[in-house]
TORLUM-765026 format. One record per residue: x, y, z of N, C-alpha, C in turn. Coordinates in steps of 0.05 Angstrom, whole numbers, plus 5000, padded with zeros to 4 digits. Example, Ala and Ser with C-alpha at 12.3 -4.5 7.8 and 13.67 -1.06 7.14 Angstrom:
2
526448865156524649105156526449345156
525749555142527349795143525850015157
***
This chain:
306
398914296676400914336697402314606692
403114666667404514906661402615146666
400015126660398315336665397915386694
398015166709397715196738400015336750
402515286741404815426750404615716744
403615786719403416066710401416206726
399216066734397216176750398116246779
399716046788400816086816402816326816
404416356794406416556792405116826790
402816836773401317076769400117176797
399016976812397917036838399917146857
402417026856404417116874405317396867
405517456841406317726834404317936842
401617856838399418036847399518096876
399917876891400217906921402418076929
404718036916407218186921406718486916
405518536893404818816885403018946906
400918806914398918896934400318956961
402018776970403318806995405319066994
406419096971408419326967406719586967
404419576954402719826954401819886982
401119676998400219717023402519827042
404919717036407119807054407820107050
407320187024407920467017405520647020
403020547029400820707031401220917054
400421167048401021387065398821397089
399821487112398121557134396921837133
394721877148393522127148395422347160
395422597149396722817160394723027169
394823087196392923257207394223517217
393123757210394624007217392824167237
394224267257393024447277394824697281
393824937279395425177285393725397297
395125617304393625857311394026067289
394425977265394926177242392426307232
390026177235387626287223387826207192
385926307178385826247149385526517132
386226727144386026987128388427047112
390426907114392826947097393726687084
396226657076397126427061398526217077
398726267104400426077119399425797117
396925747121396025457122396225347093
395725507073395825397046398825327039
400625487050403525417045404325147058
403125097082403624827095402324607078
399924657066398924447049400624417024
401624637014403324616990405724446995
406924477019409424317025408624037026
406423967038405623687041405023587013
403823726996403123636968405723596953
407723776958410323736944411723476951
411223386977412523136987411022896973
408422906973406822686962404022786954
403622826929401022926919398522756928
398922506935396922326943396322326973
397822476988397622477017395022587025
393722447046391222537057391622737078
391222997071391723217090389123317100
388823337127386223447139386923677159
385123847162385424087181383824017207
385223997230383723957255382524237263
384224447264383324727266385624907262
385025147253386925337252386125607267
384225567284382925767299383725777328
385825647336386725667364387325957368
386426057390387126337397390326387396
391126617389393926687385395526597411
397526437408399426347427398326187449
395826067447394525927467395425647466
397825577478398925317476397025107490
395925187513394125007528391724907512
390425107497388025027481388924837458
391124907446392224727426392524437437
393724417460394124157472391424027478
389324157486386824037491385423947465
385624097443384424017418385823757408
388323737410389623487403388623257420
388223297445387323097465384423017457
382823207449380023177443379722997418
381423017399381022887372382622667364
385122647376387122467364386322187364
384922087384384321807385382121717366
381021897353378921827332380321787304
382821837303384421797279385921527280
386321397259387721107262390421147271
391320907282394220887287395920937262
398221067267399821147244399321447234
397121547243396621827236398722027246
399122227232401222437239399922697243
400422817266399223077273401423287274
400923487257402823727258401523957274
402724007297401424217315403324447316
402324677311403924927311402525147327
403125167352402525417367405025487381
406325667370409425677375410425977378
409526077402410526367407413526377409
415026167414418026157416419226077391
418026097367419026007342421926127338
423725967329426426057324428226067349
427126007373428726037396429825757404
430825707427432325477434430325247440
427825297442425925067447426224857425
426024607432426524377414424224347394
424724237372422924147353422923857353
420723717358420623427364418423277347
418723017348416622837340416022647364
413622637373412822447396411422227383
412121977390410621737382409321627407
406621597406405121487429405321187428
404521067451404520777453402720637432
400720767424398920657405399720707375
402020867372403120887347402021137329
401321347343400721597330403021787333
403421967314405722157316404822447318
406322597335405822877339408223037334
408123237314410423387305409923657312
411923787325411724077332413724167351
413424397362415424507384414724387409
416824327425416724197452416124417472
413824537472413224747490410724727507
409824477510407224407525405024317508
405424347481403024257464402323967467
404123807476403723527477403323427505
402623627525402123547552399923327556
397723367544395423177550395822937535
396922937511397222697494399322527509
401422637518403422477533402322337557
400622497573399622377597397522157593
395722207573393722017567394621767552
396121817532397121597511399721487517
401321617534404021517538405921597516
408421617523410521667503412221407499
411921307474413521057466416221157461
416621387448419321497443419021787433
420921957440421122227433423622267418
423422407394425922467379426022757371
428322867373428823137363429323147334
427923347321428223367293431023457285
432423307270435023407259434623577234
434623837238434024017216436324037194
438523917200440523907180439523747156
438023537161437223367140434123357137
432723457156429823467155428723747156
429023867135428124157132427624207103
425624367096424924427070427324547054
428024457031430224557016430124867011
432125017016432025297011430925467034
430225337057428925497077431025567101
433425507097435425547118435625807129
434926027115435226287125432326397137
430526217137427926287149427726197177
427226377195427326317225424526327238
422526427223419926487237417426317227
418226117210415825957198416525677198
417225567222417725277225415325087219
412925217221410625077212410624987185
411825147167412025067140414524937132
416825047142419524967133420524697149
419624647173420324417187418024217193
415924307206413924137217412124017194
411124197177409424077155411223887136
413723967133415523807116416123537129
416823547153417423287168415023127172
412823247178410423097182409522957156
409623097133408922987107410622757098
413322787104415222577098414822327116
413922377140413622157158410922007150
408822167145406322057138406421897111
407822007093408021877065409821627066
411521607085413521387085416121457073
416521737066419021807054421321777075
420721817099422621757121421421577142
422921447158421921287180422121467205
420821387226420921527251424021547261
425421337257428221327266429921527251
429121617227430721807211430022097218
428022137236427222417243429622547257
431022417276433222537289433822367314
435522477332436322317357434122287376
434322057391432422017413432922197435
430722307447430922457472430422287498
431622327520431422137542428722117553
427721857559425421807574422821957563
421022067582418822207574419222507580
421322617567422322877574420823107559
418423037549416823237535416023457556
416123707548415223947565412323917570
411523967597408823947605407924187618
405324277613404124507626403024407652
403524527674402424447701399424527701
397824347712395024407716393624237737
391424307747390024147767388523907755
389523677761388123437752385623387768
383823247759381123207772381823037797
380623117820381022947845378422967861
378122767878375822747896376822817925
375322997938375923057964373323027981
373022777992370522728006368122727988
366322907993363822917978363823117956
366223217950366823417928368823327909
368423357883370523307863371423577851
374023617845375023857838376623807812
376724017795378324007770378524287759
378724297732378924557719377024557695
376624797684375324827658377324847637
378124607625380224627604379724777579
376824777572376124887546373124937548
372125127532369325167528368525037502
365924937503364724867477363925127463
365725217447365825507436363025587423
362125407406359725467391357325527408
357025347429354425377446354925487472
357325507480357825637507357625447530
357625177524357624977546360324987561
360224937586362824947603363624667607
365924577596367024317598369024317623
368924107637371024057656372823817650
374923777667376523547663375923327683
373523327694372523127715371122907699
372322667700371322447684368822317696
367422177681365022037692365621857713
367921707714368621517736368621677763
369921897762370322067787367522177796
366122277776363422387783361422167795
361621937783359921707792360521637823
362821707832363521637862361821817879
360522047869359022207886356122087890
355521867875352921747876350521917866
351122087846349122247834347722107811
345222097811343621967790342222157772
341122077748339622247731337522387746
337122637742335122827754335922927781
338022807795339022897820340123197816
339923347836340823627835343923637844
345123787827348123807832348924107835
350724127855351824407860354524447846
354724657830357124727816358224977825
360724997833362125247839364425287819
364525527809366625587789368125817802
370925777800372725977811374826057792
375726297793377926387777380126497793
382426377793384726437809383826447838
382226247846381426217873379126367883
378026557867375626707874373226617860
370926567876368626467865367426667845
366826567820365626727799362626637795
361926387801359226297795358526047813
356126027821355225807835352225737826
351725487820349025427809348425147820
345725097823344824837829343024767806
343724537793342224447769341824147767
340024037755339723747753341823627736
342423357742344323207724342223077704
342823147679341023007656343022877635
341522687621343122567600343122737573
340922897569340623057547339823347554
340023527534339423807539336323827540
334823637530332023627530330923567557
332723497577331823417603330823647619
331523887609330524137623329224317604
327624507614326224687596328324877583
327724987561329225187546329925407564
332625477565333625697582334325627611
334025357618334625257644337425127645
338925137667341425027667341424717673
343324567666343624287671346524207673
347023987686349623857688349423597671
351423547654351223307636354123207631
354222977617356822887610357222937580
359523057574359923157545360722927528
361722977504362222757484364822607493
366322707511368722557521368122417547
365622447555364622327581366022457606
366222727604367222897625364723077632
364723157657362523327667362523587654
360123697646359723957635357324097645
357224367642354824517652353924687628
351324697622350324827601347424957609
346525117589343825217591342625107566
340224987569338624877545338125107525
339325077501338825257479339825537488
341925547504342925827513346025787515
347326017523350126017524350926067554
351625847567352125857596354626037600
356925997586359226137590358726457588
357326527566356726827562355126917584
353026787593351126887611352426917640
354326747645355526747673358426837671
359426957650362027077647364326867654
364026637642366026427647367926377625
370326357631372326277609373726007616
375925957602377125707608380225727610
381625517620384425517623385225407649
387825377653388625237677388225397704
387525637703386825797725383725827730
382225677716379325667720378725397734
378025397758377325167774374325117777
373624857782370824787786370624577808
368524607825367824417847365124327844
364724057845362223927841361423757863
358923777872358123617896354923557892
353923367905351023317905349823517922
347823657912346423877925345323777952
345823917973344923837999346923668014
348923568002350923378014352623538035
353023428057354623568079357423448082
***
């Protein structure tokens, strides 16, 4: 009987220890910036995170966002965030207004991921797709790297990496970040959402598949399907920049790049199940002088449709 009680007590202690360890287990910290990796900026952010918790799992989404390109930063967050577990913390720093009156915030989505950075449009697409459970302004009086008070131009290190690491490690709770901001007041970049107009769907080219030059759109599969286009059907694509036509092509809709001969164009669904245009084993964007952004529009219809 005595041994049984000891065994039960030992099991209870082990369970309590396991639950405590799980409660204090850190979440992933994911960094995105336009800093590049040619100097020490990114390493400094890693160092701050390591100083908060040496066991913290820190990953780099990308540090190659073009200088000051807030929109592209917003899209890369949108592209990758949902593949990370709930509780993950993203520190995003594309901040041409660093040190000015723009707010420093932490956004919590409805699924429980956190986004730390300047409130300058970086969280546009995350807020729209995933919803804002709550938005808090960072209280820099208590949530700032010690000794950095006279530094005004590196919030990525002094505020965002520090707060993100403390949040991911469990050193602070979301409620300790700072005061709640009203509603879904996050700043958003205006852009053309995908729409259907009769036998045409319209959208924008939010980003290029940089490595291969494929032209991605924000037109989702569900909207494209409404056109009644099947595999091998021919699709007309018009690309406009600031309202002026830059390119027009008719190409088949295919599931894979191997559906057409090398060097031939095709329309396909990319990894996010959005419509895209490519050249098999070629660079469509380079060949046709296409770029991306909110002022690059695209119109798609079934070839021959009136």
